[in-house]
DOKOLRO-862523 format. One record per residue (C-alpha): residue number from 1; residue in one letter; x, y, z. Coordinates in Angstrom, 3 decimals, always signed. Example, Ala and Ser with C-alpha at 12.3 -4.5 7.8 and 13.67 -1.06 7.14 Angstrom:
REM DOKOLRO-862523
- pos, code, x, y, z
- 1, a, +12.300, -4.500, +7.800
- 2, s, +13.670, -1.060, +7.140
***
This chain:
REM DOKOLRO-862523
- pos, code, x, y, z
- 1, m, +0.006, +0.070, +0.147
- 2, n, +0.872, +3.439, -0.894
- 3, d, +0.547, +5.835, +2.044
- 4, h, +1.853, +8.733, -0.472
- 5, p, -0.720, +11.185, -1.332
- 6, t, +0.327, +11.610, -5.053
- 7, t, -1.126, +9.874, -7.895
- 8, s, +0.700, +7.207, -9.840
- 9, s, +2.072, +9.766, -12.378
- 10, s, +4.569, +11.528, -10.051
- 11, p, +7.942, +10.881, -11.299
- 12, a, +9.209, +7.422, -9.565
- 13, g, +11.072, +8.216, -6.479
- 14, l, +10.184, +11.774, -6.001
- 15, d, +8.168, +10.675, -2.763
- 16, w, +10.508, +9.136, -1.109
- 17, i, +13.572, +11.811, -2.178
- 18, l, +10.669, +13.945, -0.491
- 19, d, +10.682, +12.051, +2.559
- 20, k, +14.364, +11.850, +2.886
- 21, l, +14.121, +16.105, +3.120
- 22, v, +11.971, +15.945, +5.184
- 23, s, +13.724, +13.672, +7.433
- 24, r, +16.913, +15.793, +7.177
- 25, v, +15.572, +19.134, +8.067
- 26, s, +14.945, +19.513, +11.977
- 27, g, +11.262, +20.880, +12.176
- 28, a, +10.534, +20.036, +8.702
- 29, e, +6.662, +19.332, +8.448
- 30, g, +6.192, +18.318, +4.507
- 31, a, +7.676, +19.006, +1.127
- 32, v, +5.866, +19.361, -2.035
- 33, v, +6.689, +19.240, -5.581
- 34, l, +4.244, +21.101, -7.815
- 35, s, +3.867, +22.456, -11.072
- 36, a, +4.500, +25.984, -11.900
- 37, d, +0.197, +26.120, -12.535
- 38, g, +0.003, +24.543, -8.468
- 39, l, -0.692, +21.193, -9.392
- 40, p, +1.124, +18.526, -7.207
- 41, m, +3.295, +16.549, -8.529
- 42, a, +4.786, +14.737, -5.518
- 43, g, +4.069, +15.028, -1.479
- 44, s, +6.038, +14.007, +1.273
- 45, r, +4.636, +10.934, +3.700
- 46, g, +2.647, +12.444, +6.234
- 47, l, +0.642, +15.891, +4.418
- 48, g, -2.241, +14.106, +3.272
- 49, r, -3.634, +14.309, -0.226
- 50, d, -5.634, +17.655, +0.627
- 51, n, -2.498, +19.386, +2.446
- 52, v, -0.321, +18.230, -0.526
- 53, e, -2.400, +20.085, -3.051
- 54, h, -3.058, +22.992, -0.434
- 55, l, +0.206, +23.695, +0.048
- 56, a, +1.340, +23.284, -3.631
- 57, a, -1.784, +25.738, -4.717
- 58, i, -0.745, +28.722, -1.994
- 59, a, +3.230, +27.772, -3.039
- 60, s, +2.673, +28.500, -6.625
- 61, a, +0.684, +31.478, -6.089
- 62, l, +3.778, +33.004, -3.560
- 63, h, +6.127, +32.142, -5.959
- 64, s, +4.317, +33.936, -8.806
- 65, l, +3.943, +37.065, -7.211
- 66, a, +7.287, +37.111, -5.791
- 67, r, +8.477, +36.400, -9.303
- 68, g, +6.610, +39.503, -10.549
- 69, v, +8.446, +41.266, -7.940
- 70, g, +12.054, +40.699, -9.682
- 71, t, +10.192, +41.770, -13.110
- 72, h, +8.219, +44.673, -12.340
- 73, f, +11.332, +46.134, -10.319
- 74, g, +14.357, +45.054, -12.263
- 75, k, +15.582, +42.719, -9.295
- 76, g, +16.397, +39.853, -11.455
- 77, e, +15.291, +36.036, -11.540
- 78, l, +13.942, +34.870, -8.473
- 79, h, +15.860, +32.125, -6.571
- 80, q, +13.575, +31.434, -3.612
- 81, t, +10.763, +32.793, -1.530
- 82, v, +10.438, +32.435, +2.282
- 83, i, +7.417, +32.933, +4.309
- 84, e, +8.067, +33.583, +8.303
- 85, l, +4.637, +33.053, +9.936
- 86, e, +3.977, +32.899, +13.907
- 87, s, +4.891, +29.784, +14.373
- 88, g, +6.470, +28.250, +10.735
- 89, f, +8.034, +28.995, +7.441
- 90, l, +7.163, +28.499, +4.189
- 91, v, +10.273, +27.928, +1.361
- 92, v, +9.568, +27.746, -2.322
- 93, t, +11.907, +27.297, -4.599
- 94, e, +12.439, +26.832, -8.441
- 95, a, +13.450, +23.044, -9.390
- 96, g, +13.117, +23.105, -12.772
- 97, n, +11.378, +24.126, -16.046
- 98, g, +8.098, +24.754, -14.610
- 99, a, +8.518, +22.844, -11.387
- 100, c, +8.724, +24.298, -7.733
- 101, l, +9.772, +22.605, -4.357
- 102, a, +7.761, +23.898, -1.023
- 103, l, +8.970, +22.943, +2.131
- 104, l, +7.063, +23.441, +5.399
- 105, a, +8.623, +24.023, +8.440
- 106, d, +8.497, +24.911, +11.954
- 107, i, +9.845, +28.203, +13.327
- 108, e, +12.729, +26.919, +15.356
- 109, s, +14.034, +25.022, +11.818
- 110, d, +17.080, +26.634, +10.557
- 111, l, +16.689, +28.480, +7.080
- 112, g, +20.104, +27.957, +5.914
- 113, l, +19.851, +24.274, +6.405
- 114, i, +16.500, +24.447, +4.798
- 115, a, +17.891, +25.764, +1.712
- 116, y, +21.039, +23.913, +1.592
- 117, e, +18.846, +20.808, +1.607
- 118, m, +16.285, +21.862, -1.032
- 119, n, +19.008, +22.785, -3.504
- 120, v, +20.669, +19.319, -3.091
- 121, v, +17.372, +17.728, -3.429
- 122, i, +17.212, +19.953, -6.251
- 123, g, +20.509, +19.199, -8.504
- 124, q, +20.021, +15.503, -7.659
- 125, v, +16.790, +15.111, -9.812
- 126, r, +16.191, +18.252, -11.710
- 127, e, +15.580, +16.726, -14.930
- 128, h, +12.977, +14.381, -13.048
- 129, l, +11.279, +17.784, -12.072
- 130, s, +10.636, +19.491, -15.130
- 131, a, +7.009, +20.167, -15.698
- 132, i, +5.474, +20.194, -18.826
- 133, p, +3.041, +22.935, -19.096
- 134, r, -0.450, +22.559, -19.845
- 135, v, -1.827, +23.143, -23.170
- 136, s, -5.236, +24.452, -23.174
- 137, e, -7.332, +21.916, -24.889
- 138, t, -10.414, +22.990, -27.315
- 139, v, -13.841, +21.301, -25.570
- 140, t, -16.082, +21.151, -28.117
- 141, s, -19.784, +20.576, -26.876
- 142, p, -22.515, +18.443, -29.158
- 143, y, -24.282, +22.001, -28.350
- 144, q, -22.341, +23.757, -30.395
- 145, q, -23.594, +24.544, -33.868
***
């Protein structure tokens, strides 16, 4: 039985790699790989499907907004988005062409270690993290003339 919240279409071994990432970072609560449009590609054990989907959507939106700051104000390419909350952090990093890696951690976590471990994972599996952008399909209705 697979305890991971992802679908069978997630890249092979990615769930296991996310589990290892979470175990290496003290205070890490979960990690998700997501496409640029917010769809989860894989998630670490323990988050549950609903939380994986919710975290992926939030991470995508935040990362997109942060990328807009660099573009609009001429600050260059976005490397990482860090959100500090009262009791935790959300860190989102580019992970391949059209993919991001998000990690949720408690407030006691070491941001330097989080960034380092996320970059190690990305370096190891970058080619597997590239997401193919979705293309809108024309849907024909039997009611169209």
